[in-house]
C-alpha positions in Angstrom: 93.2 86.2 84.4 96.9 86.9 84.0 98.9 90.0 84.2 102.2 91.7 85.2 102.7 93.5 88.5 103.8 97.2 88.3 106.4 96.4 90.9 107.2 92.8 91.7 108.1 90.5 94.5 111.8 89.6 95.3 112.2 86.1 96.7 115.0 85.3 99.2 117.2 84.1 96.3 117.1 87.4 94.6 114.7 86.5 91.8 112.0 89.0 90.8 108.5 87.7 90.3 106.1 89.9 88.4 103.8 87.7 86.3 100.6 86.6 88.1 97.6 84.4 87.5 94.3 84.9 89.4 91.8 82.3 90.6 88.1 83.0 90.7 86.8 84.1 94.1 84.3 81.6 95.5 81.9 81.3 98.4 84.8 80.6 100.7 86.0 84.2 100.3 82.5 85.5 100.9 82.3 83.4 104.1 85.7 84.8 105.2 84.4 88.3 104.8 81.2 87.6 106.8 83.3 86.1 109.6 85.8 89.0 109.7 83.7 92.1 108.9 85.4 94.0 111.8 88.9 93.0 111.0 91.3 95.7 110.0 91.5 96.0 106.2 95.2 95.3 105.6 94.9 91.8 107.1 91.7 91.2 105.1 93.5 92.2 101.9 96.3 89.7 102.7 93.8 86.9 103.3 91.9 87.6 100.1 95.0 87.9 97.9 96.3 84.6 99.3 93.1 83.0 98.1 92.7 84.9 94.9 96.2 84.8 93.4 96.9 81.3 92.1 100.5 82.0 91.0 103.1 84.7 91.3 105.9 84.0 88.9 107.2 80.6 89.9 105.6 80.8 93.3 102.5 78.7 93.9 100.6 78.6 96.1 100.8 82.3 97.2 100.6 82.1 100.9 99.5 84.8 103.3 103.2 85.4 104.1 103.9 86.1 100.4 100.8 88.3 100.0 102.0 90.2 103.1 105.4 90.9 101.5 104.0 92.4 98.3 104.4 96.1 97.7 101.5 98.3 98.5 100.8 99.3 94.9 101.1 95.6 93.8 98.5 94.7 96.4 96.2 97.5 95.1 96.7 96.3 91.5 95.9 92.7 92.4 92.8 93.8 94.3 91.7 95.9 91.3 92.2 92.9 88.9 90.2 90.6 91.3 87.4 93.2 91.4 87.5 93.4 87.6 87.4 89.6 87.3 84.6 89.2 89.8 82.3 92.1 89.1 83.5 93.4 85.7 85.4 96.5 84.6 82.8 99.1 85.1 82.5 100.9 88.5 79.5 103.0 89.3 79.1 105.2 92.3 76.9 107.9 93.7 78.3 110.8 95.8 77.4 114.3 96.8 78.9 117.5 95.3 81.3 118.9 98.0 80.5 122.5 97.3 78.4 123.8 100.3 75.9 125.7 98.2 75.2 122.7 96.0 75.4 119.3 97.7 73.5 117.5 95.0 73.9 113.8 94.3 76.3 113.1 91.5 76.6 109.8 89.7 80.0 108.7 88.2 81.3 105.7 86.4 84.7 104.6 85.1 86.5 101.5 84.1 89.2 99.7 86.1 91.5 99.8 83.1 91.1 103.6 83.0 92.9 104.0 86.3 96.5 105.2 85.6 99.2 102.7 86.6 102.8 103.8 86.9 105.4 101.0 87.0 108.4 101.2 89.3 111.2 103.5 87.9 113.8 101.2 89.3 113.5 97.6 90.6 115.6 96.4 93.5 115.1 94.6 96.8 116.9 97.6 98.5 117.5 101.2 97.5 120.4 103.4 98.6 120.1 107.2 99.0 122.9 109.7 99.8 121.5 112.3 102.1 122.3 115.9 101.5 124.7 117.6 104.0 121.9 119.7 105.4 119.8 116.6 106.0 122.5 114.7 107.8 123.6 117.8 109.8 127.0 118.3 108.2 129.6 116.0 106.7 128.9 113.1 109.0 130.0 109.9 107.1 128.1 107.7 109.6 124.8 109.3 108.5 125.6 109.8 104.8 124.0 106.8 103.2 120.6 105.2 103.9 119.4 101.9 102.5 115.7 101.1 102.5 113.1 98.7 101.1 109.7 99.9 99.9 106.7 99.6 102.3 104.6 96.4 101.9 101.5 94.7 103.3 103.2 93.7 106.5 103.9 97.4 107.2 100.2 98.2 106.5 99.1 95.6 109.0 101.6 96.8 111.6 100.4 100.4 111.5 96.7 99.9 110.8 95.8 100.4 114.5 97.7 103.7 114.6 96.4 105.3 111.4 93.1 106.6 112.7 94.5 108.1 115.9 98.1 109.1 115.1 99.1 109.2 111.5 102.5 110.7 112.2 103.3 107.9 114.6 102.2 105.4 111.9 104.5 106.9 109.3 107.4 106.9 111.7 106.8 103.2 112.4 106.8 102.5 108.6 110.2 104.2 108.3 111.6 102.2 111.2 110.5 99.0 109.5 111.6 100.0 106.0 115.0 101.6 106.7 117.6 98.8 106.7 120.8 100.7 107.1 122.0 104.2 108.1 125.7 104.6 107.4 127.5 101.7 108.9 124.6 100.8 111.2 122.6 97.8 109.9 120.0 97.4 111.1 120.0 101.0 112.5 117.4 100.4 115.3 114.4 102.6 116.2 116.4 105.1 118.1 118.8 105.9 115.2 115.9 106.2 112.8 114.0 108.5 115.2 117.2 110.7 115.4 117.0 111.4 111.7 116.3 115.1 111.0 113.0 116.1 109.5 114.8 117.0 106.3 116.4 113.5 106.2 113.0 111.9 106.6 111.6 114.1 103.9 114.4 113.1 101.5 113.9 109.4 102.2 110.2 109.6 101.8 110.6 111.5 98.5 113.0 108.8 97.2 110.6 106.1 98.2 107.8 107.9 96.3 110.1 108.3 93.3 111.1 104.7 92.9 107.8 103.0 93.9 105.1 101.8 91.5 101.9 103.9 91.8 98.2 103.6 91.0 96.2 106.8 90.8 93.1 106.2 92.9 91.6 109.6 92.5 89.9 111.2 89.5 88.6 114.6 88.4 84.9 115.0 87.8 82.3 117.8 87.3 79.1 118.2 89.2 76.2 117.8 86.7 74.1 120.3 88.7 76.4 123.2 89.4 79.1 122.6 86.8 82.0 122.9 89.2 85.0 120.5 89.2 86.2 118.5 92.2 88.5 115.5 92.9 86.9 112.1 93.8 89.1 109.7 95.8 88.4 106.1 94.9 88.3 104.0 98.1 89.4 100.7 96.6 89.0 98.7 99.8 85.5 100.0 100.5 84.4 99.4 97.0 85.8 95.9 96.7 84.8 94.6 100.1 81.5 96.4 100.1 80.6 94.7 96.9 81.6 91.3 98.3 79.6 92.0 101.5 76.6 92.9 99.4 76.9 89.9 97.2 77.3 87.6 100.3 74.3 89.2 102.0 
């Protein structure tokens, strides 16, 4: 299977790689999953992508280091395509209606290709944002511009241990890793990033959201019993690895 990433990988020479080619998953990947069932998911995604992606642009093989540098949405997209290639396009799931006075089992199904994919609005290895005067606390030129890269798989691995216990700390660590320059300070260091105002952080996060590629992993559905609507989050990792675990067992 071949395709185009919604974002893309910038190599050290400044070349953007978006076209990919997938290999068929084999028993070696199933053995990997059996051996690492308790490993945190981000590292497991990296390991599977390095085995499942045969080529990325002119890059072959795709090592774990390359898979780790891919943007989060690109990693999700590749995992979706590997799932589609391995188990087919159709996803079926059973869940319970969240309305307390109902709680009946609801069956849903959808196709991988039905999930909305939004390509990056701008493509660059680094993005620069001019903070508003309120965000930087006045007309301080030293804090005016911020340059950042988009979060990637390495960031996911770095914060995975924090997510369950302290999501705010995890998000702060992602910003520390992603922000490459604040004014004339490059790299700015954790202390300078921590000193950013809440409004500055919000403006940076909003700009990251605006320029990043996105995959919609939730869908609207209606309970067949009570007729009320609710939103279903699609847990891609649980679906993909759960199916591989089941197949391996």
